TINUMI-999159 format. One record per residue (C-alpha): residue in one letter; x, y, z. Coordinates in steps of 0.25 Angstrom, whole numbers, always signed. Layout:
code/X/Y/Z
A/X/Y/Z .
...
// end
This chain:
code/X/Y/Z
M/-646/-476/+315 .
R/-635/-479/+305 .
V/-638/-477/+290 .
A/-630/-481/+277 .
E/-625/-469/+268 .
V/-625/-473/+254 .
I/-620/-466/+242 .
I/-631/-468/+230 .
N/-622/-474/+218 .
R/-626/-463/+209 .
P/-617/-452/+204 .
A/-625/-441/+207 .
K/-619/-429/+216 .
K/-632/-425/+221 .
M/-632/-440/+228 .
N/-618/-437/+234 .
S/-622/-439/+249 .
P/-626/-452/+256 .
F/-639/-458/+258 .
S/-641/-466/+272 .
Y/-649/-480/+272 .
A/-652/-489/+283 .
V/-647/-503/+282 .
P/-657/-514/+284 .
E/-653/-525/+293 .
H/-654/-535/+282 .
L/-643/-529/+274 .
G/-633/-530/+286 .
T/-621/-522/+287 .
I/-616/-515/+273 .
M/-602/-510/+272 .
P/-599/-496/+266 .
G/-596/-497/+253 .
T/-607/-507/+248 .
R/-616/-504/+237 .
V/-631/-503/+242 .
A/-644/-502/+235 .
V/-652/-492/+243 .
P/-665/-484/+241 .
L/-667/-469/+235 .
G/-679/-462/+233 .
R/-687/-473/+224 .
T/-674/-480/+217 .
R/-665/-490/+224 .
E/-650/-485/+221 .
E/-638/-492/+224 .
G/-629/-485/+234 .
I/-615/-485/+242 .
L/-615/-486/+257 .
I/-604/-477/+260 .
G/-606/-479/+276 .
Y/-616/-478/+288 .
R/-619/-465/+296 .
E/-628/-464/+310 .
L/-639/-456/+310 .
E/-640/-449/+324 .
E/-655/-451/+323 .
V/-666/-459/+316 .
P/-670/-449/+303 .
S/-684/-445/+301 .
Y/-683/-450/+287 .
Q/-682/-465/+284 .
I/-667/-470/+280 .
K/-669/-480/+269 .
P/-663/-494/+269 .
I/-651/-499/+260 .
Q/-660/-509/+251 .
A/-647/-520/+247 .
V/-632/-521/+247 .
L/-627/-523/+235 .
D/-612/-528/+238 .
K/-608/-539/+245 .
E/-596/-531/+251 .
P/-594/-515/+249 .
W/-589/-511/+236 .
F/-583/-500/+241 .
T/-570/-501/+252 .
P/-570/-490/+262 .
E/-557/-484/+254 .
M/-566/-483/+241 .
L/-577/-476/+248 .
A/-568/-466/+255 .
T/-562/-464/+240 .
A/-573/-463/+235 .
K/-578/-451/+245 .
R/-565/-444/+243 .
L/-566/-444/+229 .
S/-580/-438/+229 .
E/-575/-426/+237 .
Y/-563/-424/+231 .
Y/-568/-423/+217 .
L/-583/-420/+221 .
C/-590/-430/+215 .
A/-602/-440/+220 .
L/-598/-449/+230 .
S/-607/-458/+220 .
E/-597/-456/+209 .
A/-584/-458/+219 .
L/-590/-472/+223 .
S/-594/-475/+209 .
L/-579/-475/+204 .
F/-575/-488/+213 .
T/-586/-495/+206 .
I/-588/-499/+192 .
D/-600/-492/+187 .
K/-615/-493/+189 .
K/-617/-504/+182 .
Q/-607/-513/+190 .
L/-614/-511/+202 .
K/-626/-519/+197 .
S/-624/-534/+199 .
Y/-620/-542/+188 .
E/-611/-556/+187 .
R/-596/-553/+191 .
P/-587/-559/+181 .
K/-579/-571/+189 .
E/-569/-583/+183 .
Q/-568/-596/+189 .
W/-556/-600/+195 .
L/-550/-613/+198 .
L/-541/-615/+211 .
V/-533/-626/+214 .
E/-534/-631/+230 .
P/-523/-639/+236 .
W/-531/-652/+237 .
F/-533/-652/+221 .
K/-525/-664/+214 .
P/-526/-664/+200 .
E/-520/-678/+199 .
H/-535/-682/+204 .
I/-540/-678/+190 .
P/-542/-690/+183 .
P/-530/-692/+173 .
K/-541/-694/+160 .
R/-544/-680/+162 .
K/-533/-672/+156 .
R/-536/-660/+156 .
Q/-544/-658/+167 .
R/-529/-665/+175 .
E/-521/-654/+167 .
L/-531/-644/+174 .
G/-530/-648/+186 .
F/-514/-649/+187 .
Y/-514/-635/+180 .
L/-522/-629/+190 .
Q/-514/-635/+202 .
E/-503/-627/+195 .
L/-509/-614/+193 .
G/-516/-615/+206 .
T/-529/-607/+201 .
A/-534/-602/+189 .
S/-546/-598/+182 .
V/-556/-604/+171 .
H/-553/-594/+162 .
S/-537/-595/+161 .
L/-540/-611/+163 .
Q/-547/-610/+149 .
K/-537/-602/+143 .
D/-525/-613/+147 .
G/-533/-623/+138 .
F/-544/-629/+148 .
T/-558/-631/+145 .
L/-569/-626/+154 .
P/-575/-641/+155 .
V/-560/-646/+161 .
I/-559/-633/+171 .
K/-574/-636/+175 .
Q/-570/-651/+178 .
V/-557/-648/+186 .
M/-567/-637/+194 .
T/-572/-648/+201 .
Y/-561/-656/+206 .
E/-558/-655/+221 .
G/-548/-645/+224 .
I/-552/-635/+213 .
T/-558/-623/+218 .
V/-566/-614/+208 .
E/-567/-599/+211 .
E/-574/-587/+204 .
R/-566/-574/+203 .
Y/-568/-562/+197 .
S/-560/-563/+182 .
K/-546/-558/+179 .
T/-546/-543/+172 .
K/-544/-544/+158 .
T/-534/-537/+151 .
K/-526/-540/+137 .
F/-515/-545/+144 .
D/-512/-559/+149 .
A/-503/-560/+161 .
R/-489/-564/+161 .
Q/-477/-564/+169 .
A/-472/-551/+167 .
K/-457/-547/+170 .
D/-454/-543/+183 .
L/-444/-532/+180 .
P/-433/-525/+190 .
L/-435/-511/+193 .
T/-425/-502/+189 .
D/-419/-493/+200 .
E/-426/-483/+198 .
Q/-440/-489/+197 .
L/-435/-496/+211 .
R/-433/-482/+216 .
C/-447/-479/+214 .
Y/-454/-493/+217 .
E/-448/-495/+231 .
P/-457/-484/+237 .
I/-469/-489/+231 .
Q/-466/-504/+235 .
K/-465/-501/+249 .
A/-478/-491/+250 .
V/-486/-503/+243 .
L/-480/-513/+253 .
A/-481/-505/+265 .
S/-497/-501/+260 .
E/-491/-485/+262 .
A/-499/-473/+254 .
G/-492/-465/+247 .
T/-491/-459/+232 .
F/-479/-463/+224 .
L/-477/-455/+210 .
L/-469/-462/+201 .
H/-464/-452/+190 .
G/-456/-462/+180 .
V/-454/-456/+166 .
T/-461/-464/+155 .
G/-453/-479/+153 .
S/-449/-478/+168 .
G/-455/-491/+172 .
K/-467/-485/+181 .
T/-475/-498/+178 .
Q/-466/-507/+183 .
I/-466/-499/+196 .
Y/-480/-501/+197 .
M/-480/-516/+195 .
K/-470/-516/+204 .
A/-479/-509/+216 .
A/-490/-517/+211 .
K/-484/-531/+216 .
D/-483/-525/+228 .
C/-496/-522/+228 .
L/-499/-536/+226 .
I/-491/-541/+236 .
K/-498/-534/+247 .
D/-513/-539/+240 .
K/-516/-526/+237 .
I/-522/-518/+225 .
A/-514/-510/+215 .
I/-521/-500/+205 .
V/-515/-496/+194 .
L/-521/-483/+187 .
V/-517/-480/+172 .
P/-522/-469/+165 .
E/-530/-478/+153 .
I/-530/-491/+153 .
M/-530/-492/+137 .
L/-519/-487/+138 .
T/-510/-495/+149 .
N/-511/-508/+144 .
Q/-496/-510/+146 .
I/-497/-507/+161 .
V/-510/-516/+161 .
K/-500/-527/+154 .
R/-490/-525/+164 .
F/-497/-528/+177 .
V/-505/-540/+170 .
D/-492/-546/+165 .
T/-486/-544/+181 .
F/-499/-545/+189 .
G/-509/-554/+179 .
D/-522/-556/+187 .
E/-519/-546/+197 .
V/-521/-536/+187 .
V/-535/-530/+184 .
V/-537/-519/+175 .
F/-550/-509/+176 .
H/-553/-498/+165 .
S/-566/-494/+159 .
K/-566/-503/+148 .
L/-569/-515/+156 .
T/-583/-520/+157 .
I/-591/-517/+170 .
S/-589/-533/+172 .
E/-575/-533/+170 .
R/-572/-519/+180 .
Y/-582/-527/+191 .
N/-573/-538/+189 .
N/-558/-531/+190 .
W/-564/-524/+202 .
E/-568/-537/+209 .
R/-553/-543/+207 .
L/-548/-530/+214 .
R/-558/-532/+226 .
R/-557/-547/+228 .
K/-541/-544/+225 .
D/-541/-555/+215 .
S/-533/-545/+207 .
H/-523/-533/+213 .
I/-519/-522/+204 .
I/-530/-514/+194 .
I/-525/-507/+183 .
G/-534/-497/+177 .
A/-537/-482/+173 .
R/-543/-471/+183 .
S/-554/-480/+189 .
A/-546/-490/+193 .
V/-541/-482/+205 .
F/-555/-484/+210 .
A/-552/-500/+212 .
P/-561/-506/+222 .
T/-552/-510/+232 .
D/-548/-506/+245 .
D/-533/-514/+245 .
I/-526/-506/+236 .
G/-511/-507/+238 .
L/-506/-498/+226 .
I/-512/-488/+217 .
I/-504/-483/+203 .
V/-507/-472/+194 .
D/-499/-474/+181 .
E/-497/-461/+173 .
E/-504/-454/+184 .
H/-503/-440/+177 .
D/-514/-445/+167 .
T/-526/-437/+166 .
S/-533/-449/+164 .
Y/-535/-451/+178 .
K/-543/-440/+180 .
Q/-558/-443/+177 .
E/-564/-434/+169 .
D/-580/-435/+171 .
M/-587/-440/+182 .
V/-579/-440/+195 .
R/-567/-432/+190 .
Y/-557/-441/+199 .
H/-542/-441/+196 .
A/-538/-457/+199 .
R/-524/-453/+203 .
M/-531/-446/+216 .
V/-541/-456/+219 .
A/-528/-466/+218 .
R/-522/-457/+229 .
W/-533/-459/+237 .
R/-534/-473/+236 .
A/-519/-474/+238 .
E/-520/-467/+251 .
A/-535/-475/+256 .
N/-527/-489/+255 .
S/-513/-485/+259 .
C/-505/-488/+247 .
P/-497/-482/+237 .
L/-499/-475/+225 .
I/-490/-474/+213 .
L/-493/-462/+203 .
G/-484/-465/+191 .
S/-481/-456/+179 .
A/-470/-452/+169 .
T/-477/-436/+169 .
P/-484/-437/+184 .
S/-495/-428/+186 .
I/-491/-412/+192 .
E/-499/-416/+204 .
S/-492/-429/+208 .
Y/-478/-423/+205 .
Y/-481/-411/+212 .
L/-487/-421/+224 .
A/-474/-429/+223 .
K/-465/-416/+223 .
Q/-473/-412/+236 .
G/-471/-427/+243 .
Q/-485/-430/+242 .
Y/-481/-442/+232 .
T/-467/-450/+232 .
L/-462/-448/+219 .
L/-453/-459/+211 .
E/-446/-456/+199 .
L/-441/-465/+188 .
K/-433/-455/+178 .
H/-429/-466/+169 .
R/-435/-475/+160 .
I/-433/-491/+160 .
F/-418/-495/+156 .
H/-415/-479/+153 .
Q/-423/-479/+140 .
P/-422/-464/+137 .
L/-434/-455/+137 .
P/-438/-450/+122 .
K/-433/-439/+115 .
V/-443/-429/+113 .
Q/-443/-418/+103 .
I/-454/-406/+103 .
I/-457/-399/+90 .
D/-463/-386/+89 .
M/-475/-387/+78 .
K/-473/-373/+76 .
E/-461/-374/+70 .
E/-467/-385/+61 .
M/-477/-377/+55 .
V/-465/-365/+53 .
Y/-459/-376/+44 .
G/-471/-380/+37 .
N/-475/-391/+44 .
Y/-490/-393/+48 .
S/-492/-407/+49 .
V/-496/-413/+61 .
F/-481/-420/+63 .
S/-469/-412/+65 .
S/-457/-414/+56 .
A/-451/-421/+69 .
M/-463/-430/+71 .
S/-464/-436/+57 .
H/-448/-439/+57 .
L/-451/-446/+71 .
I/-462/-454/+65 .
R/-454/-459/+53 .
Q/-442/-463/+62 .
T/-451/-471/+70 .
L/-458/-477/+59 .
T/-445/-480/+53 .
N/-439/-486/+65 .
K/-451/-494/+66 .
E/-454/-489/+80 .
Q/-467/-483/+86 .
M/-472/-470/+90 .
I/-483/-464/+96 .
I/-490/-450/+92 .
L/-498/-443/+101 .
L/-508/-433/+97 .
N/-518/-428/+108 .
R/-530/-425/+99 .
R/-540/-437/+93 .
G/-548/-436/+79 .
F/-542/-431/+66 .
S/-542/-416/+66 .
T/-544/-407/+80 .
F/-556/-398/+75 .
V/-563/-394/+62 .
M/-564/-379/+59 .
C/-570/-371/+50 .
R/-561/-361/+43 .
D/-569/-350/+40 .
C/-577/-348/+53 .
G/-565/-354/+60 .
E/-575/-363/+70 .
P/-572/-377/+74 .
I/-583/-388/+72 .
K/-588/-390/+87 .
C/-595/-401/+94 .
P/-610/-397/+95 .
H/-610/-403/+109 .
C/-597/-397/+114 .
D/-589/-385/+112 .
I/-576/-391/+105 .
A/-572/-392/+92 .
M/-574/-407/+86 .
V/-563/-416/+81 .
Y/-563/-421/+67 .
H/-561/-437/+67 .
R/-557/-444/+53 .
E/-564/-456/+56 .
G/-579/-454/+53 .
E/-577/-442/+47 .
E/-582/-433/+58 .
L/-580/-422/+71 .
R/-580/-428/+85 .
C/-582/-420/+98 .
H/-572/-426/+109 .
Y/-580/-422/+120 .
C/-594/-427/+117 .
E/-590/-436/+105 .
H/-600/-429/+96 .
H/-597/-430/+81 .
E/-601/-427/+68 .
P/-596/-426/+53 .
V/-587/-416/+50 .
P/-594/-404/+45 .
T/-593/-399/+30 .
V/-597/-385/+33 .
C/-593/-376/+46 .
P/-607/-377/+55 .
H/-603/-362/+59 .
C/-601/-355/+46 .
G/-605/-364/+35 .
S/-591/-365/+30 .
H/-584/-376/+21 .
K/-571/-373/+27 .
I/-569/-384/+38 .
K/-555/-388/+41 .
F/-550/-397/+50 .
F/-539/-395/+60 .
G/-531/-400/+69 .
S/-525/-416/+69 .
G/-531/-426/+78 .
T/-525/-442/+79 .
Q/-534/-446/+67 .
K/-527/-436/+58 .
V/-514/-438/+63 .
E/-515/-453/+61 .
E/-518/-450/+47 .
E/-506/-442/+46 .
L/-498/-452/+52 .
Q/-503/-462/+42 .
R/-502/-451/+30 .
N/-488/-449/+33 .
F/-483/-461/+38 .
R/-490/-473/+31 .
D/-483/-485/+35 .
A/-484/-481/+51 .
R/-495/-489/+58 .
I/-502/-480/+65 .
A/-511/-481/+77 .
R/-520/-470/+83 .
L/-524/-470/+98 .
D/-534/-459/+102 .
Q/-549/-460/+108 .
D/-555/-462/+95 .
V/-547/-476/+92 .
T/-548/-480/+106 .
A/-564/-478/+108 .
K/-566/-492/+104 .
K/-562/-503/+114 .
G/-549/-508/+113 .
N/-544/-501/+103 .
G/-534/-493/+112 .
E/-528/-505/+117 .
Q/-526/-512/+104 .
I/-519/-500/+98 .
L/-509/-499/+109 .
N/-507/-513/+109 .
D/-505/-513/+95 .
F/-495/-501/+96 .
G/-488/-508/+107 .
E/-486/-520/+98 .
G/-479/-512/+87 .
R/-491/-513/+76 .
Y/-491/-499/+76 .
D/-480/-488/+72 .
I/-487/-475/+77 .
L/-496/-472/+89 .
L/-504/-460/+87 .
G/-513/-455/+99 .
T/-519/-447/+109 .
Q/-514/-445/+122 .
M/-517/-461/+124 .
V/-504/-465/+117 .
A/-497/-456/+129 .
K/-501/-465/+141 .
G/-492/-476/+147 .
H/-488/-483/+134 .
D/-476/-492/+134 .
F/-474/-495/+118 .
K/-459/-501/+116 .
G/-460/-497/+102 .
V/-462/-482/+103 .
T/-450/-475/+101 .
A/-456/-461/+96 .
V/-470/-452/+101 .
G/-474/-439/+95 .
V/-484/-430/+101 .
L/-492/-419/+90 .
T/-499/-410/+97 .
A/-491/-409/+112 .
D/-499/-396/+115 .
S/-513/-402/+113 .
V/-513/-406/+128 .
L/-505/-392/+132 .
N/-517/-383/+127 .
I/-527/-389/+136 .
P/-531/-377/+146 .
L/-530/-386/+158 .
Y/-519/-384/+168 .
S/-513/-397/+166 .
A/-511/-395/+152 .
S/-495/-394/+153 .
E/-496/-408/+162 .
R/-504/-414/+152 .
T/-495/-411/+140 .
F/-482/-415/+147 .
D/-488/-428/+152 .
L/-494/-432/+139 .
L/-481/-427/+132 .
T/-470/-434/+141 .
Q/-479/-447/+142 .
V/-481/-448/+126 .
A/-466/-445/+125 .
G/-464/-457/+134 .
R/-469/-467/+126 .
A/-457/-467/+117 .
G/-444/-474/+118 .
R/-450/-484/+131 .
S/-441/-495/+125 .
T/-429/-497/+116 .
G/-431/-486/+106 .
K/-428/-471/+110 .
G/-439/-462/+111 .
Q/-442/-450/+102 .
V/-453/-440/+104 .
V/-458/-430/+96 .
I/-468/-419/+102 .
Q/-475/-408/+93 .
T/-481/-394/+99 .
Y/-483/-381/+97 .
N/-479/-377/+111 .
P/-464/-383/+112 .
L/-461/-373/+124 .
H/-471/-378/+135 .
Y/-463/-384/+146 .
A/-474/-396/+146 .
I/-469/-399/+132 .
I/-455/-396/+135 .
K/-453/-404/+147 .
S/-460/-416/+140 .
K/-449/-417/+130 .
A/-439/-418/+142 .
H/-448/-427/+149 .
D/-446/-419/+161 .
Y/-458/-420/+171 .
V/-451/-414/+182 .
G/-449/-402/+172 .
F/-463/-401/+168 .
Y/-468/-403/+182 .
E/-458/-391/+186 .
E/-464/-382/+176 .
E/-479/-386/+178 .
I/-479/-386/+192 .
K/-475/-370/+192 .
A/-486/-368/+183 .
R/-497/-374/+191 .
E/-492/-368/+205 .
L/-494/-354/+198 .
L/-508/-356/+194 .
G/-511/-366/+207 .
Y/-514/-378/+198 .
P/-514/-392/+203 .
P/-506/-398/+210 .
L/-504/-383/+216 .
G/-520/-382/+219 .
S/-533/-390/+215 .
M/-543/-389/+204 .
M/-558/-392/+202 .
H/-564/-388/+189 .
F/-580/-388/+189 .
R/-587/-388/+175 .
I/-602/-385/+175 .
Q/-610/-391/+162 .
H/-622/-389/+158 .
K/-630/-388/+145 .
E/-633/-372/+146 .
E/-620/-363/+147 .
A/-626/-352/+157 .
K/-631/-364/+167 .
A/-617/-369/+166 .
M/-611/-357/+169 .
D/-622/-352/+179 .
I/-619/-366/+188 .
A/-604/-363/+188 .
E/-606/-348/+193 .
R/-614/-355/+204 .
I/-602/-365/+207 .
V/-592/-354/+206 .
A/-600/-346/+216 .
A/-602/-357/+226 .
L/-586/-359/+226 .
E/-581/-346/+224 .
P/-581/-344/+241 .
F/-570/-354/+241 .
A/-561/-346/+232 .
V/-547/-340/+238 .
P/-540/-332/+230 .
G/-527/-341/+229 .
E/-533/-353/+235 .
L/-544/-356/+228 .
D/-550/-352/+215 .
V/-564/-353/+209 .
M/-564/-350/+194 .
G/-575/-348/+184 .
P/-585/-352/+178 .
Y/-579/-352/+165 .
Q/-582/-359/+152 .
E/-574/-372/+150 .
G/-565/-373/+138 .
I/-574/-382/+132 .
K/-588/-375/+134 .
K/-598/-385/+131 .
V/-598/-401/+130 .
R/-609/-410/+127 .
D/-617/-400/+125 .
L/-615/-394/+141 .
Y/-608/-382/+143 .
R/-596/-382/+151 .
V/-593/-371/+163 .
A/-580/-373/+173 .
I/-576/-368/+185 .
M/-562/-370/+192 .
V/-558/-372/+207 .
R/-543/-370/+210 .
G/-536/-370/+223 .
N/-527/-375/+233 .
H/-537/-381/+241 .
L/-551/-386/+235 .
E/-555/-396/+248 .
K/-567/-386/+254 .
I/-572/-381/+239 .
K/-573/-396/+236 .
E/-580/-399/+250 .
Y/-590/-388/+247 .
I/-594/-392/+233 .
Y/-594/-407/+236 .
T/-607/-403/+247 .
S/-613/-392/+238 .
W/-622/-389/+227 .
I/-610/-388/+216 .
F/-606/-403/+219 .
T/-621/-408/+214 .
Q/-622/-397/+202 .
E/-626/-403/+189 .
G/-618/-402/+178 .
L/-605/-400/+187 .
Q/-591/-406/+187 .
I/-581/-405/+195 .
D/-566/-410/+191 .
V/-556/-409/+203 .
D/-543/-408/+200 .
P/-545/-408/+185 .
V/-533/-411/+177 .
// end
């Protein structure tokens, strides 16, 4: 007996195994990857048919039938099903959760009218001369259409033709009306971009990529190019080759809001071939863009990490820009890394993968050095524009000389010089808010969030304290809740406070702030970046948002106020993150005609991450960092899994953690695999849930993963598993 294997479309690990259903004759053949409606208990559920299985004998229990088919054709291709299965087993998530990444969301899976446009197509036998001369506008439209060949009703209206005129022309012989999915919505109008010739250095990097794209050869290229070296131009050349093959190109960027420039360049070059995918699109817009890809109305998708799940099995190229960026790691629900999924999809589609960065991840550079990736290098900026000059300022010395300001004397001088020269400056401070914490001077206790074990941040706007973990907010207390003292003091400087100091010290400066508080309102961030790019602001102050992928011609200066903010985070990758952030933000300066200058303020000027960033010396940093990781067995020299157990009772969380450790300890091998914990996390409570952690570290984690995937640990309530934490 042949039965269909169906995964119920619910994000529940307890339902990770497929259910068997009979296929009624009237439904015909249902292809794997098709959504179906099935009975489950007393309810009707949506499921995904993932395959078939032969039963050796008829079971004693009743096999219920599939009730309905929900797709005209399979949504999931065989490659998508296989990738979802691989992702589920690697990242230890439910298969239904992995499959859901290839769709929009639960609402999208319901029926609704999909947005379409009417297009007029001119057939060879169409004769505009046959339109009566007295119908002047219809005749004009006829000749216009004959010249274009095809056009949408919307575009014709933009060109000045009224809807009644268009509808009349639709009725003429030789005009075919076709419904198509809408073009993608961007803030840019397509225009003919200049096809700039590649430099000799760019050409050396492009040629092996071109060969792989045209030959449909799998392989990973690590494009290591200094800031401003023209990586995007190579991406576009490779995408053009992909279009020649009539295949789909996926271009991943860390955050869509911060990468309008790359979108604009692709739209200028490829026009309607480009669709953009990000979280701020409506469900209707997302479905529309997905359908354009599936139908090949468009061939290039640009998006943040979720765009790696584009629903197509005809991928000819995948590009991961700024591949080092931690934004590619999903931090909730399914904790996948888009770079890893991109590798899997490129392998499955026999196409090249380009990983591009001025500061490649340690993992990617290590694999390139081992010969698993092809290393391509751009060592110079276009037109040989020099890299910016970087000055390191020891803030301890500033205090010795009596300067307790957030700005060192060198920073103040650079700001004044930049303003005098009518140039622009970016200032990085990786702390939002006004003061980083509020503390009682008598008892020394900070004012903490009542729901999280973390000090709240003072925000001048609204005169309140906010928790950046659960967003709890409350008025600033007049007395200490711990001892009743009135001696409440504000410590540290956030972006709001620095903005205020800038306005006070540089009164004529036009200052814009860019942080999560500002960008919470839709469109704010894009508008600020656009205005800064057009010269409406002199100084852009912000968190690490200001460091990513921008190319502002007027920026000649960059300031970093607290280089140690990332360095002091208790993570194995803290040094790498610091080097990346400093090098990337420094690279925003002097990308056009002016020479770039950078001032970095730190309390730890002798740390190798800071020293190497001054010289823009990625290779030197890598060599120092890989030695440290080799000693401790950190990635890429080993693998890691982080377990977080959350419970409203602290003792219960610890009890669950101890049971998990006991179950995993048989896999421990001294020097090869360690199970560490349980231990309290640095922040022991978030959103009223206590957090206990376990870390597994070793050379090979395949067997322990296989055990977890099929054991009680996999379905343990309150457990989050993060494979390859960053």
